[in-house]
N, C-alpha and C positions, 0 to 999 in steps of 0.2 A: 533204757531199758522199751520195749517195744510196747504196743497198742494192745488191744485187744485180738486176740485171735479167729482166722475167719468161724469159727467153730461157737465162740462167743456171740458173735454178731447174729450166726443163724440163729442161735438161742433167743438172746435176745429180740430178732425177728419175730417170730413164731411165739412167743409169751408176749410181745405188743400188740398181735395180731391178734390175735385169741382176746384180749381181753378189748379191744378196741369193738371188734365187730360186737362182741356180747353186749358191752358196754351203750353201742346202738339199740340192739335188739330190745335191750331191756328198757332203755328211753323209749323205743317206738312202744312198745307193749304199753308201757302209762299211759302216753300221751295218747294213745288208740282204743283203751281201755280191752287190749288183744289179749288173752288171759296165753293162749298157743305162744304170741313172741316173747312174753316173757316166761315162760317153761322154756322155749330154745334158746335163750339169753343164757339161761341159768344152765340147762347143759352143758350148753358151749364154753360155761364160764370152769365147766369142770373135767371137761376134757384138752381144756390148756393144758396143765400139767402133762397130761398124756402125750399131747402134740408136743412137747416138750423132749421125754423121755426118744419118740420117734428120733427130733432129730438129732440127739445128743446121740441114741443106737447109730443112726446112718455116717454119724460124725465120726466114729468113732471107729470104723471100721474102713472108711476112706482114709484115714489116717492110720491106718493098719497094727490099730489099738487092739489085737485080737482078745486080747486077756476080759479087760475093761467092756470091749464090744459083746463078749457073751454074756458080761456077769448085765450089761444095758439089755439085754435080748431078753435075759432071761426077768426084769424086772418088766419088761414090756408085756411079757409074756404072762404074769402074773396080772398084771392090769389092766390087760383083754381077757383073762377069763373070768374078771371081776365085775366087768362091765359086760361082757355076755350073760352070768349068773345075774346080774340085774337086771337086764331087759327081757332076758327071756321067760 
């Protein structure tokens, strides 16, 4: 059996980078007593699953999986509209 696909690896990288960057911001915010760093760390942690959907959507279209790519694009649109409403 083959190992993880390129898409699986890209998803892993996106999630790992999101969590690590968020953790760095949160630790820096705690160490320095800076609430804006804490805030950005939490926002980045919340956006990490959105980054996963972006990677999955791009990967599905690159693999020419049109049906699931369109479904993933729809989900990305729903996530984007909810973020738009949250920050508006």
